[in-house]
N, C-alpha and C positions, 0 to 999 in steps of 0.2 A: 504494500500500500504506500502511495506517495506521501512523504512527510510534509506537514504543514506547520506553520507558526500561528498560534492563537494570540491575537493582538487586538485589544479593545473589542472583544466579543466578535472578532472577525478573523477569518482564516486567510493566510497568505502562503502561496505555494513555495516550496523550497527545492533547490537543486542539490543533489548529492555530488559533492566534489571528488568523491572516491578516496579521500584520505581521512575519513572519519569526521569531516566538517561539512557544513551545508551553507549555501548562500541563497539569498532571496532570488526568485526567478525574475522578478521585475523590480530591481532596486530603485529605479527612478520613481515609479508609481508608488511603491511601498513607502518611500521616503516622504512623498507628498501626503500619503495617507496618515503617516505618523505625525506630520506637522499640521494636519487638519485641512489641507487644501484639496484632498480627495476624501469625500465623505460617503460612506455606504448609504444606500437608499433604505433607511430604516422605516420610512413611512409607507410601507407597501400596503396595497389593498388586501383585504381578507380574500382568501380563496372564494371564488364564486362559481356557482353551478346552477343550472336550471333555465336561465334565459336563453332563448334561441337567438343565434347571431346570423344575420344575413351579411355576407361580405360587403363592406362599405368602401374599401379602398385596397389598392396594391402598392407595394413599395419595393424599390430596388436601388442598387448602386451601379453606375455605368461609367467606365473610363474608355478612352479612345480604342484601347485594345479589344474591347468587347462590344463596341457600338453596333457592329453588324448583327451580332447575336441578339443584342437588345432589340433591334428593329424586328427581328423574327419573333421574339417574345411578344412584343406589342401587337404585331399583326395577328398572331395566334390568339392573344387575349381578346382582341376586338371581334373575333369571330363569335364569342359567346358572352362577353362581358363589356359593359359600358361604364363601370365604376371608375372613379379617378385613379390615376397612377402617379405616385410621387417618386421622383427620381433624383437622387443625389448624384451629380454628374460633373464632368469638366466641360469647358466651353466648346471643345471640338465635338464631343458627343451630342451636346444639345443642338448644335447647328445641323449635324447630320440627321438626328432623329426628327427635329422640327420640320425638315424638308419633306417628310412623308405626310405631314398634316394629320397625324393621329389625333383623335379627339380626347379632350379631358386629361391632358398631361400637364403636370406641374413640376418645375425644376428647382432644385437648390444647387447653386453652382459653387460647391465647396469641396470638389474632388479634383481640382486642378493640381498640376505637379507641385507647386509651392505649398499647397495645403497638405498634400500627402507627405512631403518632406518633413514638415513640422510634426506630424503624427509619428513618423518613423523615429524621430528623436525622442519623443515621449515614450514610445514603447521600448526603445532600446534593443538589446540583443535577446529579449525574452524568448523568441522562438527560433533563433538562428540555428540551434542544434537539430531542428526538424528537417531542414534542407529539402523543402518541397516547393512546388510552384505557387503556393498560396501567398498572398500579399497581406500581411497583418494590417497595414495602413488602410487598405481598402475594406477589409473586414470591419475595422473600427467604424467605418461610415455606414454599415448596415443598421446599427442601432440609431444613428442619426436619421436615416431615411424612415425608420419606423416611427421615431418621435415626431417627425414632421407630419407624417400621415395621421398620427393619433392626436395631433393638436386640433384637428377639425373633424375627425371621424371617430366613431366608437371602436373600430377595429381595423386591422390591416392584414393582408396576406403578403408576407415578405417572400420575394422570389429572387434567386440568382439570375443573372442576365442570360445564362444558357438554359433556362427552362423553356419548354415549348408546350403550350396548352393545346390539347386536341379535343377538349370537351369542357363542359361547365364545371368549375372547380368548387361550387357550393356543396357543403356537406351540412349535416345536422349538428353544427357547433353549439355547445352549451357551456363549455368551460372557459378558463382564462386563456389557455394556449393549446394549440394542436401541433404536434411534431410528426415528422415523417421518418419512420425507422429505416435503417440501412438494410434490415432483414439479413444480417450476418448469421451464419451458423456458428462461427467462432466467437465465443463470449469474450475471449481475450481481446479481439478487435473492438468489441463494444467498450471494453474497459480502457483501451489505449487511445483510440481515435474517436470514440463516442458511439453511443447506440443510435443517435438520431442525426440526420443530415441537416446541416446548418443553412442550406440554401433554399429551404421550403418550409415555412412555418406560419401558422395563423396566430394572431395575438389580439385578444380582447381585454387585456389588462394593461393599463397605461404605465404601470410600474415595471413591467417586465423588461423593456429595452435597457433601462439603467441597471437593473439586476444583472442582466446578461453582460453588459459592458464591464461591470465590476469583476465578475467571475473570469471573463476573458483576460482582463489585464492582470489579475492577481493570482489565480490558481488553476486555470484550465491547462490540462496537459497537452491538448492538441488544438491549438488556435481557439476559436470560439465554440468549438464543437463538443469536446469532451465534457465541459462543464454543464452542458444541457442535460446530462445524466442526472443532475441533482435538482433540476427545476421543480420536480414533483413535490419537493419538501416545502416550497413556498407558494406554488400555484396549482390550481386544478388543471391537470394535464390530460389531454385526449390525444389519440393517435390516428393519423391518416391511414387508410387502407392501401393495399398494393396497387390500386389503379392510379395512384398519384406518384409523381416524382420517380419514374422508372429510370434506374441508372445501372451502369455496368457493374457496380459493386455488389449486387444481389447474389448471394451464394447459389440460389436455385436457378438463376437465369441462364437459359440455353441459347439466348440471342436469336430466337425465332419469332417472326411476325405472328405466327399462329399462337404461340404461347401468350404473347402480349394481348392478342385479340380475344382469345377464349378464356385464359386463366386470369388475366389481369383486368380486362375491360378498360383499357387505358384512358386516362383523363389528362395526363401530362408526362412529359419526358424531361430528363436532366442530362443534357448531352452537348458537348462542344462540337458544333458543326464546322467551325473554322479550325485552322491548325495552330491556334494560339498557344496550346499547351503541349503539342506533340513532341517537341524536342526537350521538354522539361520533366517528362515522366519516364519511369523505368519501362523497359521493353514489354513486360507482361501487361502493364496497364495500357500502354500505347496500342497493343494488339486488341485489347478488350474495347477500347474506344473506337477503333476502326470497325470492329464487328457490330458495335452498337449503332454506328452511323448507317451501316448497310441494312441492318435490321429495321431501323426507323424508317428509312426510305421505302422499304418494301411494305411496311405498315401503311404509309401514306397512300400507296398505290392500291392496296387491298381495301382501304376505307374510302377510296375515291375522294380524298381531300386534295382536289386538283389545284384550287387557288393557293393553298398553303404550300404545296409542293412547288408550284411555279414561282411563287414569291421567294422561296428558299433558293431555288436554282439561280434566279436573277441576282439576289443579294450576294451569293457566293461567287457568281460570275465576275462581279466587281467592276465591270466597265461602266462608263458614264451612261451608255445606252441601256445597259442592264438595269442600273439603278432607276433611271427614268421610267422604264417599263414597269418596274416593281411598284413605283409610286402610283401608277395608273391603276394597278390592281387594287391597292388600298382604297382609292377613291370610290371604286365600285363596291367593295366589301363593307366599308365602314357604315354605310347607310342601310345595311341589311335589316329586315324586320318590319312587321306591320304594327308599328307603335304609333301612338297618337301624335298629331301635329299640334293639337291644342286641347286644353282641358277646361271645362266650365265648372266653376266652384263658387262658393259663397255661403252665407248663413241660410238656415232653413227659413222658408216663407219669404224669399226674396226673388222669386220668379225663376229659379234655376230649372224647375221642371217645365215651365212654359217655354223657356228659351231652348231647352233641349228638344222639345217636341217640334218647335218651329224649325230649328236647324236641321233636323232629320229630313225635312221636306226638300232640302236643297239637293239637286241632282248629283252634286260632286262631294257631298259630305256623308261619311259613313260612320256608323257606331254600332255597338252591340244591339242586336234586335231583341234579345231576350231580357237584358238587364240594363237599366239606366245607370245605376250607381254600382261600379265595380268594386270599390273599396279595396283595391290592391295595395296601395302604398300605406294605408293606415290600418291594415290588418296584418299583424306579424305572421300569422299562419299562412296567409296568401303570399306575402312578400318573401318569405323564406323559401317558397317554391321556385323563385327565380323568374327572370324575364321571359323565359320560354312559356311558363304558365300564363303570365300576363298576356303574351301574344296570342295564346290560345283562346283568350276571352274576347278578342277583338276580331273584326272582320278582315278579310283579305283585301289588300290594297288594289284598287283598280287604276288604270292609267288616268292621270290628271286629277285623282281624287285626294281628299283630305280625311284623315281619321280623327275622331274625337271621342271623349267620354265625359261624363258628368258625375262627379262625386263631391257634393258641397263640403263635406268634412275635411277634405284635403287642405283647405285654405286656413284652417284654424290651428294648425300645429306647425311650428318652425321645423321640427324634426321631420315631419312628413314632407314639407316643401324641400328640405335638403335631400331626402331620398329621391324625390322626383327629379331634382336637378342633377343628381349624380348619375342617374340612369338615362335621363332624357335631357341632355344639356341644351338642346335647341327648342325646347317646348315653349309654347305660348299659353298664357293663362287669361281667362275671362272671369273677372270677379264681380259678382252682382252685390249691390248694397241697397238697403231700404231704411227709411226713417225708423230708428231703433225701437221706439215705443210701439208703433203700429206692428212692427215685426214681432216684438215680444208678445203682444196680445193675440196675434194670429197664431203664433206658435203655441201659446197656452190653450187656446180654444181647440186647436187641432188635437193635441195630445190628451186633453181632458175628455174630448169626445171618444178618442181611441180607448182610453182607460174604461170609460163607462160601458162602451159596447162590448169590450172584451170580458168585463166582470159581471155584466147584467145578462142573464140567460135569455130574457125576453127580447132585449135590444139586439143581442147577438143573433138570435134566430131570425129576427126581422131583417137585419142587415144582410145576412147570407141569402135569404130568400129573395130579396129585392135586387141583389147584385150578383150576376153570374160569377164574377171574379172575387166575391166577398170573402170566401174562406181563405183564398190565397193571400188576399190583402191583409187579413188579420194575422196570418202566420208570419208575414214579412214585416209587420209593423210592431215595434217593441211596445210593451206596456210601460208607459212612462212612469219612472220612479217607483215602480212596483206596487204602489198603493195610491189612493186618491190624495192629492195635495191641493188644497184650496188656494186661490189667488192671494187672499189676505194672509194666509200662513207663510207663503213663499216670501212676500214682501217683508213680513215681520222678521222672519229668520235672516233675511239679507241685511236688515237694519241692525240686528243684534250681532250677527257674525258676518263680516265682509267677505269671507271666503265661501259662504254658502252658495250653492247653485252656480258656481263659477262657469261651468260649461254652458249653462243656459244663458246667463247674463252676458258672457264674453262674446256671444255671437253678434251682439249689436255694437261691439267696440271696434268698428270698422277700421279706424286708423291704425290700430295695432297690426291687424292682419294684412292690410295693404302694404304697410312699411316692411313687414317681414317678407312678403312676396317679392317686392321690388329689390330688397337687399339680396335675396337669394337668387332670383331669376334675372334681374336687370330691368330697368325702367321701360325699355323698348319691348319687353316680353309680357307686360302686364297691361290689360285694359280693364278699367273700372266702368261698370254699367250701372246706372241708377235705376232702380225699380220704377220710380215715379216717371222717369223719361220713357222707359220702355212701355209703360201703360198708356201714357198720354200721346206718344207719337211713335208707335211701333215700327212703321215703315222706315222712318229716319234712323232709328237706333239699330234695327236689323241690317240696314244698309251699311252703317258705320262698322258694325261687327264683322260683316263680310269683308270689308276693306282691311280690317285688322288681321283677319285670318289670311288674307292674300288670295282670295278666290273671287271669280267673276260674280257680280251681283245677280241675284234672281229675286223675283217678287215673293216674299215670304209673309205669311200671316201669323200673328202671335196667338198661340193657344193659351188663353188665360185660365189655366187650371187653378182650382182653389180647393185644396184638401180640407181647409177649415170649414168651408161651407158644406162640403160633403158630410163631414162628421156632425156638423151642427143640425142636420136633418134628423139625427137620432138623439143628440144631446146638445143643447145650447148652453154653453158656459158663460154667456154674456152677463147674466145677472150676478155672477160671482165677482165680477170686476168692480172694484171700488174706486171712487174719485181720489181718495187719499193715496191709494196704491199707484194710480196713474201719475199723480203729481210726484211721487217718489221716483218713478221711472224717468220722468222728464228731467229732474234734478240730477239723477245718476248719470244720464247719458249726455247732458249738456257739455261737459268738458271734452268728451270724445268727439262730439259733433263739431265743436269749435276748432279743434286740432285738425280734423278731417277737412273742413272747409278751407283752412289756411294752407294745408299741405297741397290740396288740389287746385287752389286759387279759384274757388267757387263759393258763392254765397248760398248757404243752406238755410232755408226757411223751415227748420225743423223745431 
């Protein structure tokens, strides 16, 4: 077992000098630790488990030596993923990768030669005895790439530049981290170089990258990899299956495309397609790498991954004409998918249903025929099924057509807006607003009516008998708040406890949601539509909406659907509304209305 020095409740790796003495593996870093300038991350999060994680971002490090392989990685990712990719890179790599116009890529330019030289001095001779092709100064940047991604996302999937994705990488992640095993048969290899591969890991705990960097610098026996064996002590660890991160190191691997297809069901490969390491590895490994390349190319043919195969051929060809042609493939591939061009949202009772029905009549606008509100981005169960599942909910795109969906609840959550932007960075949003007191009262009457019909057997039977779709409507409509809540009680509870009924009251706080939408999506991508304008002059407003969408105008008629009036036929909640309660609502919403008018430059007579 490797000797360590316990210091300030922390372990520092020691090197056996062979004469009965030991020295610190990384004296420079250990010295800084002793002096207090390197501090262990003691404020780690508790181990967490249970929450399902949808991949929100990818992260990687790229220097000029690997920029061609990074281009292949990004191309392969964009075949199945639109999430943002955060790259710590040098200037040359950024220029090269930028030229492909991959969408949703963010660079941190801290891997230039002068940056890496400073890190080499900090690390010192810590890993000199290993004598491999690995570059500790670049490894150091992995943790930085993860931290950059985790600043704005809840999780990230770190990938080495030589990863190639051939499927969707989403799994049922519920823990802090998910590692990819080497699948060694030799346990001594697990102990010496590490049980897990350091080029492929999912992280949903923001404390992990700093933990990993500490262990890498202070006591890991094989670069950043061996110390991963101990991560389970501080984090809830899960394991990728054999379909991920297929590499030459697997003991059972016979380098056949058939084994990959049948036994593994491949989702990703870990393989250097360029010759960047060929003269830096021993002959046995070099031979395995060559077999792996041949096997991978046969797999692409078997699976008919023609675009990816052609892109790889052109990138490896290396001429200017090759690269130019490769870029043209990406321009075709990156827009793959029948995803919406715009989404209609807004609070309940602000004409989202009426607008949806009207837009459906346009000859070039397509939406789901069976369901108006898809609730994909605000349902974690649906969202974790991935964009392929979302696409299955939408119609097939026709030439010259635009696809849309309407889910009002999307607009009320910054987290949901961020999910939408990550996956659909070019999306447009139409946000409907309504004078908030009228909206509140309409909302109240609607759900009081629903509640009474669902809980009163006589009303329920009448409702179903008079409406052929009545039973389906009752099953789809939630029973509001579980039990009857009178208007006066709602107002009283809100007065006594400002956080009461937040979801209900916040739907009239339009300025908050509009600002959030513009901040996430951009001012040019958001159109605010006033309910009052739509009702008073529907032809004008529907024309302006079509202009915003970017589609030729057609004469559309506004369907003025009113759910409140429907339910009022069975139960009229109007007598429950008090003058005092209405006055409270007016005073509650006045500050929000003033801010909205100022923000939009519009005088609101609310």
